[in-house]
N, C-alpha and C positions, 0 to 999 in steps of 0.2 A: 555587483548587486548586494545590498545589505541584508541582514537577518529580516528586518521588518518587511521588506519588499518580498523576500521569500514566503515569510508567513502570510502575507496578504494574497500572494499567488496560490498557495496551498488552500487558503480558506475558500477562494473562488472556485478551485478545482473540486473541492469537497462538495460543494453544492450541486455538482453534476453527477455524483456518485450515488446509486440507490441506497447502499448500506449506510453511508453517513446521512443521507437524507431521512432514512428511517429512524436512526438512533438519536439524532440531535431533536431535542425537545422543541416543539412547535409552540412558541409562545412570543411575546413582544420582545424577548432577549434573543431570539434565534441567531441574529447576525453576530451578536457577542459570543454566543455559544459556538458558532463555526469558528471564529477567531481564536477562542480559547483552545479548541480541539486542534487547530492548525499550529498554534504556538507550541502546545504540548509535543505534537508529532515532530516539529522542526527541532526543538530543543532535545528531544530524546534521540533523534538522528544525529545531531552534532555530538552529543555525549558518547554515542556508540561509534562515531565516524562512519556513519551510513549515509549521510547526505550527498547526493549526486545532483548538481545543478548544470544544465547546459551552458555552453559558452555565452549564448544570447540571453539566458536567464529565463527563458520561456518554458524550458522543460525541467521538471523537479522530480526526483525519485528518492526513495528511501529503501536501501538495499542492506539489510542486516546480515551479518554473519551470526549464526544461532545454532542451537540444537535442542533436543527435547528436554535436556536437563537445565536449560536456561531459565529457571524459574523466577529470577529476580525481574527479567523482562516482563514476562506474561502475567505474573501474579503479584504486582506491587499493590498491596491492599490500600495503602494511603492514596496512591494516585487513582486507583479504582473509585474510591469514595470521592475524591476531587472531581473526577469526570462525571461521576453520577449527579453531583451537586451543580456543576457548571456547564455540563453538555447534555447529558441524556435524560436526567430525572431518574429516580429509582426504578420505576416499573420498566421504562425503555432499557435501562441499564441491565437489570436482570434478564431480560429477554435477549438482549445482544450477547451476554455472557453465555447463555444456553447455546445460541447458534455458534458462537466463537468456539465453543467446546468440540462441536462436530467439525468445523473447519479445521482446527488445529489437529484433530486426530487423523486427518488426511496427509500430514507431513511425516517426515522420517522419524523412527522411534530411536535410530541409533546414528551417531556420527554428526558432524557439522555439515551445514548447507547454508546456502544464501536464500533469504526470504525477501521477496519483493513486496514490502509492506504498502508502498504507494508509489505510483508512477502517473503523472499527469503532465499534460502539455496544454498551455494557454491556447484558447480557441484560434487566435490569428496566426498561430505557428503550426496549425494541423494541416496536413494534406497538401501544402503548396510545394511545388517543385523546388523553390529557391530556399525553402526553409526545411532543412533535413534534420530537425531537432530530434525527431523520434529515431532516426537512424543513427545519429551520433550518440544517443544515450544507449541504444542497444548494443552498439560497439563497445562502449564503456562497461556495460554490465558483462558482456562476453569475455573482455580482456580481464576483468576482475575474476571471473568464474575460471577462466583458463589458468590464470596465475596461481589461484588458490587450489585449483583442481577440485572445485566444489560445484554441485548441482544448483540451479536457482529454481525456486518454487513460487507460484503466484496463483491467485484465484481471482475471478471476476464474475460478476452477474450480467455483464454487458456483452451480448453475442459479438457484436463487431470488434470489441476488444479482444475477445478470446480468439477471433479469426486473425487479428493483427499479431497476437502473440505467436500463433502457429505459423504465419508467414515469416516470422522472425526466427523460426526454428525450435520453438517451443513444441512439446507433444502433450496433448490432453490425455490425462491419465485417469480422470474420473468427472462424472457429471452427477450433480444432486439437485432434487426438487428442494429448493429453499422454502422456508415457511411462508415467505411472501408471495409465493406462487411463481417466482421467477426460477430459471435454471441457473445453477452456479457451475462455473467450469473451472477444473483444476488443472494447472499446467506445470510442466517441468522442462527445464533445459539442461542437457548433459553437455559439459564443455569437451572439446576433443583433447587427447592427451597432449602434454606440452611437447 
């Protein structure tokens, strides 16, 4: 699977996620804005060696190794400006940054951890018995976490996704009333010792 196909799949998946649906400016360029955001995410993932693509190409995840001091990743002013201009617009960008501040405050203050920034599976590979894409990807996450002996953190506003994480062994450690009116679920997976 080539990079453009991955970007196209991420763009499609972003259009199902409440947070990205809220932050992407709603105008005649909306499709281009989702593509810009997907390209930014995939390129950032490649740069940080954080891109995970299932063998069938239908599952895509971004799993960063990071810590609270990783300021370049979270506070890249030039990228924030580019995203505001090309994706969110200024008002939605400022609102998203405020919400993101609370979300980030739920992550560890000390030490390295893995952060699941994105995990999506193309609709035709979901839930079918013969397409075990989600399980394969979960196993890859867990192998990375076990090898590095680092916990994985994730959050979602979609209840069925939070339940799937919990079925896969994540624990919910916090629930928040998101400004949108949704609940946001904060989850953590702790790997077994090697």
